[in-house]
Each structure stands twice: as structure tokens, then as C-alpha cells.
C-alpha positions as CSV (number, residue, x, y, z in Angstrom):
1,P,9.6,22.0,-3.3
2,L,6.7,24.4,-4.0
3,T,7.4,24.3,-7.8
4,L,7.7,20.5,-7.7
5,A,4.3,20.2,-5.9
6,Q,2.6,22.6,-8.3
7,M,3.9,20.7,-11.3
8,C,2.5,17.5,-9.9
9,I,-0.8,19.1,-9.2
10,F,-0.9,20.1,-12.9
11,I,-0.1,16.6,-14.0
12,A,-2.7,15.0,-11.7
13,K,-5.4,17.5,-12.9
14,Y,-4.7,16.8,-16.6
15,A,-4.1,13.1,-16.4
16,M,-7.2,12.4,-18.4
17,W,-6.0,14.8,-21.1
18,Y,-2.6,13.1,-21.2
19,S,-4.3,9.7,-21.7
20,K,-6.2,10.9,-24.8
21,T,-3.9,13.4,-26.4
22,P,-2.6,12.5,-29.9
23,S,0.6,14.4,-29.0
24,E,3.3,11.7,-29.2
25,G,5.4,11.3,-26.0
26,S,3.3,13.6,-23.9
27,L,1.9,10.9,-21.6
28,E,5.3,9.2,-21.2
29,A,7.0,12.5,-20.4
30,A,4.3,13.5,-17.8
31,A,4.5,10.1,-16.2
32,E,8.3,10.2,-16.1
33,L,8.1,13.6,-14.4
34,A,5.6,12.3,-11.8
35,L,7.8,9.3,-11.0
36,S,11.0,11.3,-10.9
37,S,9.3,13.8,-8.6
38,F,8.1,11.0,-6.3
39,N,11.5,9.3,-6.1
40,L,13.1,12.6,-5.4
41,T,10.7,13.7,-2.7
42,V,10.9,10.5,-0.7
43,S,14.7,10.3,-1.0
44,A,16.9,10.8,2.1
45,N,18.8,13.7,0.4
46,F,15.6,15.6,-0.1
47,A,14.3,14.9,3.3
48,N,17.5,15.9,5.0
49,D,17.9,19.1,2.9
50,A,17.5,21.9,5.5
51,S,16.4,24.6,3.0
52,A,13.9,22.3,1.3
53,K,12.5,21.2,4.7
54,Q,12.1,24.8,5.8
55,I,10.1,25.5,2.6
56,I,8.0,22.4,3.0
57,D,7.1,23.2,6.6
58,A,5.7,26.6,5.4
59,M,3.7,25.0,2.6
60,L,0.0,24.0,2.8
61,I,0.6,21.1,0.3
62,S,3.0,18.2,0.4
63,P,5.4,17.5,-2.5
64,V,5.3,13.8,-1.8
65,A,1.5,13.6,-1.6
66,E,1.1,15.6,-4.8
67,A,3.7,13.4,-6.6
68,A,1.9,10.2,-5.4
69,T,-1.4,11.6,-6.5
70,A,-0.1,12.6,-10.0
71,L,1.5,9.2,-10.4
72,R,-1.7,7.4,-9.4
73,N,-3.8,9.4,-11.7
74,M,-1.5,8.8,-14.7
75,L,-1.5,5.0,-14.0
76,T,-5.2,4.8,-13.4
77,R,-6.1,6.7,-16.6
78,S,-3.8,4.8,-18.9
79,P,-2.9,1.5,-17.3
80,Q,-2.3,-0.3,-20.6
81,R,0.4,2.2,-21.6
82,F,2.4,1.3,-18.6
83,A,2.0,-2.5,-18.8
84,T,5.4,-3.0,-20.5
85,P,8.6,-4.5,-19.0
86,Q,10.4,-1.2,-19.3
87,A,7.6,0.8,-17.6
88,L,7.1,-1.8,-14.9
89,A,10.8,-1.8,-14.1
90,A,10.7,2.0,-13.7
91,L,7.6,1.8,-11.5
92,E,9.2,-0.8,-9.3
93,T,11.8,1.9,-8.4
94,G,9.0,4.1,-7.1
95,W,7.5,1.3,-5.0
96,T,11.0,0.4,-3.6
97,S,11.6,4.1,-2.9
98,S,8.4,4.3,-0.9
99,Y,9.6,1.5,1.4
100,E,13.1,2.9,1.8
101,S,11.5,6.2,2.9
102,A,9.1,4.5,5.3
103,D,11.8,2.2,6.7
104,A,14.0,5.2,7.3
105,E,11.2,6.8,9.4
106,M,11.9,10.2,7.8
107,D,8.2,11.2,7.9
108,A,8.5,12.2,4.3
109,I,5.9,9.8,3.1
110,K,2.5,9.1,4.7
111,I,0.4,6.0,4.4
112,E,-2.1,7.8,2.3
113,D,0.7,8.5,-0.3
114,R,1.7,4.9,-0.3
115,E,-1.9,3.8,-0.7
116,A,-2.3,6.2,-3.7
117,L,0.8,4.7,-5.4
118,C,-0.3,1.1,-4.6
119,S,-3.8,1.6,-6.2
120,G,-2.2,3.0,-9.4
121,L,0.2,0.1,-9.6
122,C,-2.6,-2.4,-9.1
123,R,-4.5,-0.9,-12.1
124,V,-1.4,-1.4,-14.3
125,L,-0.9,-5.0,-13.1
126,A,-4.6,-5.8,-14.0
127,A,-3.8,-4.6,-17.5
128,L,-1.2,-7.3,-18.0
129,P,-2.1,-10.7,-19.5
130,T,-4.0,-12.8,-17.0
131,D,-1.3,-15.5,-16.9
132,Q,1.0,-12.8,-15.4
133,W,-1.5,-11.7,-12.7
134,T,-0.4,-14.0,-9.9
135,S,3.3,-13.5,-10.2
136,S,3.1,-9.7,-10.7
137,L,0.7,-9.2,-7.8
138,S,2.8,-11.4,-5.6
139,A,5.8,-9.4,-6.5
140,L,4.0,-6.2,-5.5
141,A,2.9,-7.7,-2.2
142,R,6.2,-9.2,-1.3
143,P,7.8,-6.2,0.4
144,T,4.5,-5.4,2.2
145,I,4.2,-8.9,3.6
146,E,7.9,-9.0,4.6
147,C,7.6,-5.6,6.3
148,L,4.5,-6.8,8.2
149,E,6.3,-9.9,9.3
150,G,9.4,-8.0,10.4
151,A,7.4,-5.3,12.3
152,T,5.3,-8.0,14.0
153,K,8.4,-9.8,15.2
154,K,9.8,-6.6,16.6
155,A,6.4,-5.8,18.3
156,D,6.3,-9.3,19.8
157,E,9.8,-8.8,21.3
158,A,9.0,-5.2,22.5
159,S,5.7,-6.1,24.1
160,K,7.6,-8.2,26.7
161,D,9.0,-5.2,28.5
162,N,6.8,-2.4,27.0
163,E,4.7,-2.1,30.2
164,H,7.8,-1.2,32.2
165,K,8.9,1.3,29.6
166,K,5.5,2.9,29.5
167,E,5.8,3.7,33.2
168,N,8.9,5.7,32.2
169,G,7.1,7.5,29.4
170,D,8.8,5.5,26.7
171,D,6.1,3.6,24.7
172,V,8.2,1.7,22.2
173,I,5.6,-0.6,20.8
174,S,3.0,1.9,19.5
175,P,5.1,3.0,16.4
176,M,5.6,-0.7,15.5
177,L,1.8,-1.4,15.8
178,T,1.1,1.7,13.6
179,R,3.6,0.4,11.0
180,M,1.9,-3.1,11.1
181,A,-1.5,-1.4,10.6
182,D,-0.1,0.5,7.6
183,E,1.1,-2.6,5.9
184,I,-2.3,-4.3,6.5
185,K,-4.0,-1.2,5.0
186,L,-1.8,-1.6,1.9
187,I,-2.9,-5.3,1.5
188,S,-6.5,-4.1,1.7
189,V,-5.8,-1.5,-1.1
190,M,-4.3,-4.3,-3.2
191,V,-7.4,-6.5,-2.8
192,R,-9.8,-3.7,-3.6
193,A,-7.9,-2.0,-6.4
194,F,-6.9,-5.1,-8.2
195,Q,-10.3,-6.7,-8.0
196,N,-12.0,-3.5,-9.2
197,A,-9.5,-3.1,-12.1
198,A,-9.8,-6.8,-13.1
199,K,-13.6,-6.5,-13.3
200,K,-13.2,-3.8,-15.9
201,S,-10.8,-5.9,-18.0
202,D,-11.9,-7.0,-21.5
203,Q,-10.0,-10.3,-21.2
204,T,-12.3,-13.2,-21.3
205,D,-10.5,-15.2,-18.6
206,A,-10.2,-12.2,-16.2
207,D,-10.7,-13.8,-12.8
208,P,-8.9,-11.9,-10.1
209,N,-9.6,-14.3,-7.3
210,A,-6.6,-16.7,-7.7
211,P,-4.0,-13.9,-7.6
212,L,-5.7,-12.3,-4.6
213,I,-5.9,-15.7,-2.8
214,A,-2.2,-16.2,-3.4
215,I,-1.2,-13.0,-1.6
216,L,-3.7,-13.4,1.2
217,Q,-2.6,-17.0,1.9
218,K,1.0,-15.8,1.9
219,A,0.2,-13.2,4.5
220,W,-2.4,-15.2,6.5
221,P,-0.1,-16.8,9.1
222,C,1.2,-13.4,10.1
223,L,-2.2,-11.8,10.0
224,T,-3.7,-14.5,12.2
225,H,-0.8,-14.0,14.7
226,V,-1.4,-10.3,14.7
227,A,-5.1,-10.7,15.3
228,Q,-4.6,-13.1,18.2
229,N,-1.8,-11.2,19.9
230,H,-2.4,-7.5,19.0
231,G,-6.0,-7.4,17.9
232,C,-6.9,-5.5,21.1
233,N,-5.0,-2.5,19.8
234,G,-7.3,0.0,18.1
235,V,-5.2,0.7,15.0
236,I,-4.6,-3.0,14.5
237,S,-8.3,-4.1,14.9
238,S,-9.4,-1.3,12.6
239,A,-6.9,-2.2,9.9
240,L,-7.7,-5.9,10.2
241,S,-11.5,-5.3,10.1
242,D,-11.1,-3.3,6.9
243,L,-9.1,-6.1,5.4
244,L,-11.7,-8.6,6.2
245,T,-14.4,-6.4,4.6
246,A,-12.3,-6.3,1.4
247,A,-11.3,-10.0,1.5
248,V,-14.9,-11.3,2.0
249,A,-15.5,-10.5,-1.7
250,V,-12.7,-12.7,-2.8
251,K,-14.0,-16.1,-3.9
252,E,-12.0,-19.3,-3.6
253,S,-12.4,-22.0,-6.2
254,G,-13.9,-25.2,-4.9
255,S,-16.8,-25.9,-2.5
256,D,-15.1,-26.3,0.9
257,H,-15.2,-22.6,1.6
258,A,-11.9,-22.9,3.5
259,F,-10.9,-19.3,2.9
260,F,-14.2,-17.9,4.1
261,L,-13.9,-20.0,7.2
262,Q,-10.4,-18.4,7.8
263,L,-12.0,-15.0,7.5
264,C,-14.6,-16.0,10.1
265,D,-11.9,-17.3,12.4
266,M,-9.9,-14.0,12.2
267,A,-13.1,-12.0,12.9
268,A,-13.6,-14.1,16.0
269,N,-10.0,-13.6,17.1
270,I,-10.3,-9.8,16.8
271,M,-13.5,-9.8,18.8
272,A,-12.1,-12.1,21.4
273,A,-8.9,-9.9,21.7
274,V,-11.0,-6.7,22.1
275,A,-13.3,-8.3,24.6
276,S,-10.4,-9.6,26.6
277,S,-8.8,-6.2,26.7
278,T,-12.0,-4.5,27.9
279,G,-12.7,-7.2,30.5
280,K,-16.0,-8.1,28.8
């Protein structure tokens, strides 16, 4: 694990050099190493390896975090080089692995690692032709939204008897709320990272608003429900507030300002939920 982490630190540090070197195959080899390292460190076999775990516990750095950082840096420095069907298919395995690890609750991957990977992937998607933006960003957001919906359903069911379990020292809903907040944070990363990357695109029809509206509208029913029913929770209200801050910069075509009004309604729901929980 220590050697793996140090290798990823090296790749992350020299990502700019890899993006500019005339040495054929160097960039691809480094990116493959970073992706392979990430997939390995978030796998169940690695997480359950007693000897590896013992070494990781004694380390001051995390192999997963360093692999995610290396992968993000490589994708960010050279997004066009990875905007190919073959590269995108390989990167999809990393995104899928991050969810398998998080779903297994192995504590191998942190939300910061998932955010790093997500931001790098958004940079690559923004390098695709604009007619592929909506479908590709929606594909990236699909597992995030599905996970948010699933965790919300579980939280709704658990909240019915959570007060009784709390009295016995068994708070079952808090981990679910944390997972919901994590998925909301990832949607915020998608909004910010994709919008920033699209603004730097040299394509004449580079308008990131339609793809972002598509994923936000897909998630909105669940987000509204979360704001109304769980907005009084600190981690939820914080995650939703950050998403609103990111989403307010997204502009919807037309003059009815429907999306902006939805943002205002959610902000009101969060404030109402917090006020109700504090008795004010």
C-alpha cells in the first residue's frame, strides 16, 4: 500500500509533465496506472486484506486518496486525450468501483476521493462534442441520483422508529443521512466542474446549461422531498445549501424562470425545516 500511494503521489505531481511530454505512450501508461491503482484500492479484496490494512493503518497517507488525486490530475490536465470511447469505458469502471466500495460500507473510500474522481470525469465529458454532453453527463449522474433516491427511501422508513432506537443508543438513520448528503455533494461537484470546464471549451456552441438542467431536473423530485422531510438535519441542510449555491448559476432557456423559482422554493423549504426543528 505504501509503494502504491507513493507511486500515485508521483503521478499526481507530474501530471502536467505527462500532458506535455512528447514521449509516446507515457500519458496513457501513467493514467492506466492511476486507474488500476484506484480500482485496486477500493476493491473488497484489498480492503479485506489483513496485512494491507495493518500497513494502511500505520500510514499517514491513504492509497485511495492518492490514487483518486492522481487520476483527477491526469484527467484535468489532458481531458481531450481521454475523450474517446475506449478511455471513457475504462473510466466508467473506476466510477462504478467507487460506488461498489461506498455501497459496501468498507470505509475504503471517502467522499473527498469520490469528489476528486467526479471532477476529473466532468472535465473529460466537457471535452466531448457538445451534442454528447447531455447524454454523457446524465450517464455520469445516474448512479448518484439512484443512490440518493435509494438512501432517501431507506431514511424515510427508518425515521418512523428511529426515536425509539435512539433511546437504546442505536441511531440507524444518521449513516443514511450522511450518505444522502454525500450524493448531493457529488451533484454539486458535477454542476461546478462541468460548468467551469465547458466555459473553457473552444467549441462555438459550448452551452453547459441544458446538460446541467437535465440532471438537476431528474434529481429534483427527490431533492425537494429531502429538503422538506430531512432539511432540519445539519449535514443535509449544508449539502443542499451548497447545491443551491452551485445551481443558481445555471441558466434555463426561456423567460419563465421556472428553474430559478424551484431553487427559491427549495431554499424556503430548508429554512422552514430548520426553523421548525429549532422551534423558531
